[in-house]
Phi, psi and omega in degrees: 000141182290155175286164190299324176304309185287328174289328174299316183291324182292322175294324182294327183308335183277344176261316183216088195300330185276348183300317181292338174292345180270352185245185175294339183295349181296345180278338179284119181302324179301307185299311182300317175306314182281338172294323176295320182291321182293319176297317173300322174297317180296316177297319174297326178296309183292328176288324176289325175296320174301314180298311183287322184278320187255344181252316186270316190306314187298333177291332185301327185286342186280328192204152177296318175308310178297327176301311176298318183295316179298316176305319181288317178298312181301314183286329175293319180297316183293320182296323180293317180294315184295319182294320178292326182292316180295319179296315180303311179295322177300309182300316181302311182295323180281355181078027185255152174245062180267136176287148174295145180300140173071325184241348190290316177297317183297315176299322183285326184278319189274325188263095182247133172201000000 
């Protein structure tokens, strides 16, 4: 299990992904793993925000069905994001390197630094 400083920095990566890279923790592979996961989470957050606010929301004005659909998509996206955040922070605090569901493998393969 990792020491508390590194697990703390790994958990911080899910809120401010670049902060651990500004400290000595940037040399720790465990912290770098969670920084990649945190950046993947951030990219997913903005992608879902873009989809829900700019692509689906304009449809909500056109019909009641789309309004219900938008509300459902918005809440499901928020629930998904909160779940990812909680899982990522819990994995970091426990000292585990488990990828986030649906985006973790992509983030680990694609985001290299």
